[in-house]
C-alpha positions as a Markdown table, in Angstrom:
| # | Residue | x | y | z |
|---|---|---|---|---|
| 1 | Met | -5.5 | -9.1 | -53.8 |
| 2 | Lys | -4.1 | -6.0 | -52.5 |
| 3 | Arg | -7.0 | -5.9 | -49.8 |
| 4 | Val | -6.0 | -9.7 | -48.6 |
| 5 | Leu | -2.4 | -8.6 | -48.5 |
| 6 | Val | -3.3 | -5.5 | -46.4 |
| 7 | Phe | -5.6 | -7.6 | -44.1 |
| 8 | Val | -2.8 | -10.4 | -43.6 |
| 9 | Leu | -0.2 | -7.7 | -42.9 |
| 10 | Leu | -2.7 | -5.9 | -40.5 |
| 11 | Ile | -3.3 | -9.5 | -38.5 |
| 12 | Leu | 0.6 | -9.9 | -38.2 |
| 13 | Leu | 1.1 | -6.3 | -36.8 |
| 14 | Val | -1.9 | -7.1 | -34.4 |
| 15 | Gly | -0.3 | -10.4 | -33.5 |
| 16 | Cys | 3.5 | -9.0 | -33.1 |
| 17 | Thr | 2.1 | -6.0 | -31.0 |
| 18 | Tyr | 0.4 | -8.5 | -28.7 |
| 19 | Leu | 3.4 | -11.0 | -28.5 |
| 20 | Tyr | 5.9 | -8.2 | -27.9 |
| 21 | Arg | 3.6 | -5.9 | -25.8 |
| 22 | Glu | 5.8 | -5.6 | -22.7 |
| 23 | Asp | 9.0 | -5.0 | -24.9 |
| 24 | Ile | 7.1 | -2.3 | -26.9 |
| 25 | Val | 5.8 | -0.7 | -23.7 |
| 26 | Ile | 9.4 | -0.6 | -22.3 |
| 27 | Phe | 10.9 | 0.8 | -25.3 |
| 28 | Leu | 8.3 | 3.6 | -25.3 |
| 29 | Met | 8.6 | 4.4 | -21.7 |
| 30 | Glu | 12.6 | 4.5 | -21.9 |
| 31 | Asn | 12.3 | 6.5 | -25.2 |
| 32 | Phe | 9.5 | 8.7 | -24.9 |
| 33 | Thr | 8.7 | 9.1 | -21.4 |
| 34 | Ser | 10.9 | 9.6 | -18.2 |
| 35 | Ile | 11.4 | 6.5 | -16.1 |
| 36 | Asp | 13.3 | 8.7 | -13.9 |
| 37 | Lys | 10.2 | 10.0 | -12.1 |
| 38 | Glu | 10.5 | 12.5 | -9.3 |
| 39 | Val | 9.2 | 11.1 | -6.3 |
| 40 | Ser | 9.4 | 12.3 | -2.5 |
| 41 | Ile | 8.0 | 11.5 | 0.8 |
| 42 | Glu | 5.3 | 14.2 | 1.2 |
| 43 | Thr | 4.6 | 13.5 | 4.8 |
| 44 | Lys | 6.5 | 12.0 | 7.8 |
| 45 | Asn | 4.9 | 10.9 | 11.0 |
| 46 | Lys | 5.7 | 12.2 | 14.6 |
| 47 | Tyr | 8.2 | 9.5 | 15.1 |
| 48 | Phe | 10.6 | 10.3 | 12.3 |
| 49 | Arg | 14.2 | 10.7 | 13.6 |
| 50 | Asp | 16.1 | 13.4 | 11.8 |
| 51 | Tyr | 19.4 | 11.6 | 12.3 |
| 52 | Asn | 22.3 | 11.4 | 9.9 |
| 53 | Leu | 24.4 | 8.2 | 10.8 |
| 54 | Ser | 27.6 | 6.8 | 9.6 |
| 55 | Tyr | 25.7 | 3.8 | 8.1 |
| 56 | Val | 22.6 | 5.4 | 6.8 |
| 57 | Ser | 21.5 | 8.9 | 6.3 |
| 58 | Thr | 18.2 | 10.6 | 5.4 |
| 59 | Thr | 17.6 | 11.5 | 1.7 |
| 60 | Asp | 15.4 | 13.6 | -0.3 |
| 61 | Asn | 16.9 | 11.8 | -3.4 |
| 62 | Phe | 14.9 | 8.9 | -4.7 |
| 63 | Lys | 17.0 | 8.2 | -7.9 |
| 64 | Ala | 19.3 | 5.5 | -6.8 |
| 65 | Thr | 22.7 | 5.2 | -8.6 |
| 66 | Ser | 24.3 | 2.9 | -6.1 |
| 67 | Met | 23.7 | 0.3 | -3.4 |
| 68 | Glu | 24.6 | 3.2 | -0.7 |
| 69 | Asp | 21.7 | 5.2 | -2.3 |
| 70 | Leu | 19.3 | 2.4 | -1.9 |
| 71 | Met | 20.1 | 1.8 | 1.8 |
| 72 | Asp | 19.4 | 5.6 | 2.5 |
| 73 | Met | 16.3 | 5.3 | 0.6 |
| 74 | Tyr | 15.2 | 2.2 | 2.5 |
| 75 | Tyr | 16.2 | 3.9 | 5.6 |
| 76 | Thr | 14.4 | 7.1 | 4.9 |
| 77 | Ile | 11.4 | 5.3 | 3.9 |
| 78 | Ile | 11.1 | 3.2 | 7.1 |
| 79 | Asn | 12.1 | 6.2 | 9.0 |
| 80 | Ser | 9.2 | 8.3 | 7.8 |
| 81 | Gly | 6.7 | 5.9 | 8.8 |
| 82 | Val | 4.7 | 5.4 | 5.8 |
| 83 | Asp | 3.2 | 2.0 | 5.1 |
| 84 | Glu | 3.9 | 1.9 | 1.4 |
| 85 | Phe | 6.1 | 3.8 | -1.0 |
| 86 | Thr | 7.0 | 3.5 | -4.7 |
| 87 | Phe | 10.3 | 4.7 | -6.3 |
| 88 | Tyr | 11.7 | 4.3 | -9.7 |
| 89 | Cys | 15.2 | 2.7 | -10.8 |
| 90 | Ser | 17.3 | 5.3 | -12.8 |
| 91 | Lys | 18.3 | 4.3 | -16.1 |
| 92 | Thr | 21.6 | 5.3 | -15.2 |
| 93 | Tyr | 21.7 | 2.2 | -12.7 |
| 94 | Pro | 21.1 | -0.9 | -14.6 |
| 95 | Ser | 21.8 | -3.2 | -11.7 |
| 96 | Cys | 19.3 | -1.2 | -9.8 |
| 97 | Ile | 16.6 | -4.2 | -9.8 |
| 98 | Asp | 19.1 | -6.6 | -8.8 |
| 99 | Asp | 20.6 | -4.8 | -6.0 |
| 100 | Val | 16.9 | -4.1 | -4.7 |
| 101 | Leu | 16.2 | -8.0 | -4.8 |
| 102 | Tyr | 19.5 | -8.6 | -3.0 |
| 103 | Leu | 18.7 | -6.1 | -0.2 |
| 104 | Ala | 15.4 | -7.4 | -0.1 |
| 105 | Gly | 16.7 | -10.7 | 0.8 |
| 106 | Asp | 19.5 | -9.5 | 3.1 |
| 107 | Gln | 17.9 | -10.1 | 6.4 |
| 108 | Thr | 21.1 | -8.6 | 8.3 |
| 109 | Thr | 21.2 | -5.5 | 6.5 |
| 110 | Leu | 17.5 | -4.8 | 6.8 |
| 111 | Ser | 17.7 | -5.4 | 10.6 |
| 112 | Asn | 20.6 | -3.0 | 11.0 |
| 113 | Ile | 18.7 | -0.3 | 9.2 |
| 114 | Asn | 15.7 | -0.9 | 11.3 |
| 115 | Ser | 17.9 | -0.4 | 14.5 |
| 116 | Phe | 18.3 | 3.3 | 13.5 |
| 117 | Val | 14.5 | 4.1 | 13.3 |
| 118 | His | 12.2 | 4.9 | 16.3 |
| 119 | Pro | 10.5 | 1.6 | 17.5 |
| 120 | Tyr | 7.2 | 2.6 | 16.4 |
| 121 | Asn | 8.3 | 3.0 | 13.0 |
| 122 | Ser | 10.3 | -0.3 | 12.9 |
| 123 | Phe | 8.9 | -3.2 | 10.8 |
| 124 | Thr | 8.1 | -6.7 | 11.3 |
| 125 | Thr | 8.4 | -7.5 | 7.4 |
| 126 | Ile | 8.9 | -5.7 | 4.2 |
| 127 | Lys | 7.4 | -6.8 | 0.9 |
| 128 | Thr | 9.4 | -5.6 | -2.2 |
| 129 | Glu | 7.6 | -5.5 | -5.5 |
| 130 | Tyr | 8.8 | -4.4 | -9.0 |
| 131 | Asp | 7.6 | -4.4 | -12.4 |
| 132 | Thr | 9.3 | -4.2 | -16.2 |
| 133 | Leu | 9.3 | -0.5 | -15.9 |
| 134 | Lys | 11.8 | -0.6 | -12.9 |
| 135 | Arg | 9.1 | 0.8 | -10.6 |
| 136 | Val | 9.9 | -0.6 | -6.9 |
| 137 | Thr | 7.3 | -0.5 | -4.1 |
| 138 | Leu | 8.1 | -1.0 | -0.8 |
| 139 | Lys | 5.0 | -2.4 | 1.5 |
| 140 | Ile | 5.9 | -2.2 | 5.3 |
| 141 | Gln | 4.3 | -4.4 | 8.2 |
| 142 | Lys | 4.9 | -2.3 | 11.3 |
| 143 | Thr | 5.8 | -3.9 | 14.6 |
| 144 | Tyr | 3.3 | -1.7 | 16.3 |
| 145 | Asp | -0.2 | -0.8 | 15.3 |
| 146 | Asp | -1.9 | 2.4 | 16.7 |
| 147 | Glu | -4.0 | 0.6 | 19.3 |
| 148 | Lys | -0.7 | -0.9 | 21.1 |
| 149 | Ile | 1.0 | 2.6 | 20.5 |
| 150 | Glu | -1.9 | 4.3 | 22.2 |
| 151 | Glu | -1.6 | 1.7 | 25.1 |
| 152 | Ile | 2.2 | 2.3 | 25.4 |
| 153 | Asn | 2.0 | 5.8 | 25.3 |
| 154 | Glu | -0.5 | 6.2 | 28.3 |
| 155 | Val | 1.5 | 3.8 | 30.3 |
| 156 | Val | 4.8 | 6.0 | 29.5 |
| 157 | Asp | 2.9 | 9.3 | 30.5 |
| 158 | Glu | 2.0 | 7.5 | 33.8 |
| 159 | Ile | 5.5 | 6.5 | 34.6 |
| 160 | Ile | 6.8 | 10.0 | 33.7 |
| 161 | Glu | 4.2 | 11.6 | 35.8 |
| 162 | Asn | 4.6 | 9.2 | 38.9 |
| 163 | Glu | 8.5 | 8.2 | 38.4 |
| 164 | Ile | 10.3 | 11.1 | 36.8 |
| 165 | Lys | 8.4 | 14.0 | 37.6 |
| 166 | Asp | 10.2 | 17.1 | 37.1 |
| 167 | Glu | 13.7 | 15.5 | 36.9 |
| 168 | Thr | 15.6 | 17.5 | 34.1 |
| 169 | Asp | 19.1 | 15.7 | 34.3 |
| 170 | Pro | 19.3 | 13.2 | 31.4 |
| 171 | Lys | 21.6 | 10.7 | 33.1 |
| 172 | Glu | 19.3 | 10.9 | 36.1 |
| 173 | Ile | 16.1 | 10.3 | 33.7 |
| 174 | Ile | 17.7 | 7.3 | 32.1 |
| 175 | Lys | 18.5 | 5.9 | 35.7 |
| 176 | Ile | 15.1 | 6.2 | 36.7 |
| 177 | Val | 13.7 | 4.4 | 33.6 |
| 178 | His | 16.2 | 1.9 | 33.7 |
| 179 | Asn | 15.2 | 1.0 | 37.3 |
| 180 | Tyr | 11.4 | 1.1 | 36.7 |
| 181 | Ile | 11.6 | -1.0 | 33.7 |
| 182 | Ile | 14.0 | -3.8 | 35.2 |
| 183 | Asn | 12.1 | -3.8 | 38.5 |
| 184 | Asn | 8.7 | -4.3 | 36.8 |
| 185 | Thr | 9.7 | -6.8 | 34.1 |
| 186 | Lys | 10.6 | -10.4 | 34.2 |
| 187 | Tyr | 12.8 | -12.0 | 31.7 |
| 188 | Asp | 10.6 | -14.3 | 29.6 |
| 189 | Lys | 12.6 | -17.5 | 29.9 |
| 190 | Asp | 9.7 | -19.5 | 28.6 |
| 191 | Arg | 10.0 | -17.9 | 25.3 |
| 192 | Ala | 13.8 | -17.6 | 25.3 |
| 193 | Asp | 14.5 | -21.2 | 26.1 |
| 194 | Arg | 11.5 | -23.2 | 25.2 |
| 195 | Asn | 10.0 | -21.0 | 22.3 |
| 196 | Ile | 6.7 | -20.9 | 24.6 |
| 197 | Ile | 5.2 | -17.7 | 23.5 |
| 198 | Lys | 2.6 | -16.3 | 25.9 |
| 199 | Tyr | 3.6 | -12.6 | 25.9 |
| 200 | Glu | 4.7 | -10.0 | 23.4 |
| 201 | Ser | 8.1 | -10.0 | 25.0 |
| 202 | Asn | 10.0 | -9.1 | 22.1 |
| 203 | Thr | 8.3 | -5.6 | 22.1 |
| 204 | Ala | 7.7 | -2.7 | 24.4 |
| 205 | Tyr | 4.2 | -3.7 | 24.9 |
| 206 | Gly | 5.6 | -7.1 | 26.6 |
| 207 | Val | 7.7 | -5.0 | 28.6 |
| 208 | Leu | 5.7 | -2.0 | 29.6 |
| 209 | Ile | 2.1 | -3.7 | 29.5 |
| 210 | Glu | 2.5 | -7.2 | 30.1 |
| 211 | His | 5.9 | -6.9 | 32.2 |
| 212 | Tyr | 7.7 | -9.7 | 30.4 |
| 213 | Gly | 10.5 | -8.9 | 28.2 |
| 214 | Leu | 13.3 | -10.3 | 25.8 |
| 215 | Cys | 16.3 | -8.1 | 24.7 |
| 216 | Gly | 14.5 | -6.6 | 21.8 |
| 217 | Gly | 11.6 | -5.5 | 24.3 |
| 218 | Tyr | 13.8 | -4.0 | 26.7 |
| 219 | Ala | 15.7 | -2.0 | 24.1 |
| 220 | Asp | 12.3 | -0.8 | 22.3 |
| 221 | Ala | 10.9 | 0.4 | 26.1 |
| 222 | Met | 14.1 | 2.3 | 26.8 |
| 223 | Ala | 14.4 | 3.8 | 23.2 |
| 224 | Ile | 10.6 | 5.0 | 23.6 |
| 225 | Phe | 11.6 | 7.0 | 26.8 |
| 226 | Leu | 14.8 | 8.2 | 25.2 |
| 227 | Asn | 12.9 | 9.5 | 22.5 |
| 228 | Lys | 10.5 | 11.2 | 24.7 |
| 229 | Tyr | 13.3 | 13.1 | 26.0 |
| 230 | Asn | 15.0 | 13.9 | 22.7 |
| 231 | Ile | 18.0 | 11.9 | 23.9 |
| 232 | Pro | 19.8 | 10.6 | 20.8 |
| 233 | Asn | 19.9 | 7.0 | 20.5 |
| 234 | Phe | 19.8 | 3.7 | 18.4 |
| 235 | Lys | 19.6 | -0.2 | 19.1 |
| 236 | Val | 22.7 | -1.9 | 18.9 |
| 237 | Val | 22.3 | -5.3 | 17.1 |
| 238 | Ser | 24.9 | -8.4 | 17.4 |
| 239 | Glu | 24.5 | -12.1 | 16.2 |
| 240 | Asn | 21.8 | -12.7 | 18.8 |
| 241 | His | 21.2 | -9.9 | 21.1 |
| 242 | Ile | 20.0 | -6.4 | 21.1 |
| 243 | Trp | 20.8 | -3.1 | 23.5 |
| 244 | Asn | 20.8 | 0.5 | 23.2 |
| 245 | Ala | 23.4 | 3.2 | 22.2 |
| 246 | Val | 22.8 | 6.5 | 23.9 |
| 247 | Tyr | 24.5 | 9.7 | 23.1 |
| 248 | Leu | 25.2 | 12.1 | 26.3 |
| 249 | Asp | 27.7 | 14.8 | 26.9 |
| 250 | Asn | 29.1 | 14.5 | 23.2 |
| 251 | Lys | 29.8 | 10.8 | 23.5 |
| 252 | Trp | 28.1 | 7.4 | 22.7 |
| 253 | Tyr | 27.5 | 5.0 | 25.4 |
| 254 | His | 26.1 | 1.5 | 25.7 |
| 255 | Leu | 23.2 | 0.8 | 27.8 |
| 256 | Asp | 21.8 | -3.0 | 28.2 |
| 257 | Leu | 18.8 | -3.3 | 30.4 |
| 258 | Thr | 18.6 | -7.1 | 30.0 |
| 259 | Trp | 21.9 | -7.8 | 31.2 |
| 260 | Asp | 21.2 | -5.5 | 34.2 |
| 261 | Asp | 18.0 | -7.6 | 34.9 |
| 262 | Pro | 19.9 | -11.0 | 35.3 |
| 263 | Val | 18.1 | -14.3 | 35.9 |
| 264 | Leu | 19.4 | -15.6 | 39.0 |
| 265 | Thr | 19.2 | -19.5 | 39.9 |
| 266 | Asp | 16.9 | -19.2 | 43.0 |
| 267 | Gly | 14.6 | -16.8 | 41.2 |
| 268 | Thr | 15.4 | -13.6 | 43.0 |
| 269 | Asp | 14.7 | -10.4 | 41.1 |
| 270 | Thr | 18.0 | -8.3 | 41.3 |
| 271 | Leu | 18.9 | -4.6 | 40.0 |
| 272 | Glu | 22.5 | -4.1 | 38.4 |
| 273 | Tyr | 24.5 | -1.3 | 36.8 |
| 274 | Thr | 27.1 | -3.2 | 35.0 |
| 275 | Phe | 25.9 | -2.2 | 31.5 |
| 276 | Phe | 24.5 | 1.1 | 32.4 |
| 277 | Leu | 26.1 | 3.9 | 29.9 |
| 278 | Ile | 29.4 | 2.2 | 29.5 |
| 279 | Thr | 32.0 | 3.1 | 26.9 |
| 280 | Thr | 33.0 | 0.4 | 24.2 |
| 281 | Pro | 36.3 | -0.2 | 26.0 |
| 282 | Glu | 34.6 | -0.8 | 29.1 |
| 283 | Leu | 32.0 | -3.0 | 27.3 |
| 284 | Glu | 34.7 | -5.3 | 25.8 |
| 285 | Glu | 36.7 | -5.6 | 29.0 |
| 286 | Leu | 33.4 | -7.3 | 30.4 |
| 287 | Glu | 34.4 | -10.0 | 27.5 |
| 288 | Thr | 30.8 | -11.1 | 26.7 |
| 289 | Asn | 30.3 | -13.0 | 23.6 |
| 290 | Gln | 26.7 | -11.5 | 23.4 |
| 291 | His | 27.9 | -8.0 | 23.1 |
| 292 | Val | 30.1 | -8.4 | 19.7 |
| 293 | Phe | 28.8 | -6.0 | 17.2 |
| 294 | Asp | 29.9 | -4.9 | 13.8 |
| 295 | Lys | 31.9 | -1.5 | 14.3 |
| 296 | Lys | 31.4 | -0.9 | 10.3 |
| 297 | Val | 27.7 | -0.7 | 11.0 |
| 298 | Phe | 27.7 | 1.1 | 14.4 |
| 299 | Lys | 30.4 | 3.4 | 13.8 |
| 300 | Glu | 29.4 | 5.8 | 16.3 |
| 301 | Leu | 30.4 | 3.2 | 19.1 |
| 302 | Ala | 33.8 | 2.2 | 17.3 |
C-alpha cells in the first residue's frame, strides 16, 4: 500500500512539474540566479559615433530601469553596428517587457533613433524577441550590406581625390560635396510620385552609384562625407522629409540637398543654396511645410 501511495505521489509530482515547468523555471531563476545579468557590447565597428545627444546617449549600462534607459540602449546597440544583441530586463523594472514591446512598435521613435547613427549602421527593420526570463534580443537588418558599402566608399574616395583634393576648410568641403551630389543626381520622380521603383534612390547607393535620389538618399550621401571628415552631423526627420544637421563653428545648421536640387517644370537641372547651412530661424522664415521637425527630439536645432 505504501509503495502504491509513493508511486501515485511521484506521478502527481512529475505531472505538476511538467504542467508548471515555466513557472518553476522563472521562480528558480528569480530566486536562485541573477536575471540582472551583466552584458556589454564588446566590439563596435568603425562607423560607431561617439555622440551624446539630447535625445539619446551612448551607454554602457544594459540594465534598463526606465524607458529613457531603453532608448539609450537601443541607440547604443544600433550605433555600434552589431547585427544581434541580447540584454535582460532588471527585476527592479517590472514594466520593462511592456515598454520594450511599445518601443518595438513605435516606428516614429525608432526612426528618430535611426537618424542619429551613421548611415552604414542604420537599420531597415529591427526584430524584437523576448522570453519568460525577460531576456530581450534585438535582430537588426541594416540598410547597407558590406558589398554596397565597399562600392560607395570607392566612389567617395574618388570624389575626394578628384573634387575635394587638398581642401581643408570644412565649409568649403561641404559646399563641394553639396554641388557634386546635386550636379550628378536626378530626383527620382517616378518613385516619389508613382511608386515606380527602378533605383535604390532612398539610399546613398542610389545617389552616388545610380545617380537617382530621394530625400533619404541625398541625406545619407551627405552624411557619409561629413563622417569621413569628422564633421558632427545627424539626419533630421519630419513627417515626410529628411535632411542633414551639421555642426560648424560651435553651432548647428540645416543642410538640405534635396530642396537645393529642385525639379523644374521644363526639366532643367539647377543648383541652389537656399538650404545650405542655414539656422533654424532662417529655415522657419522659408515657411515650408516639409521642414516642420520635432524640437523635443532634435533639441540641438531648437
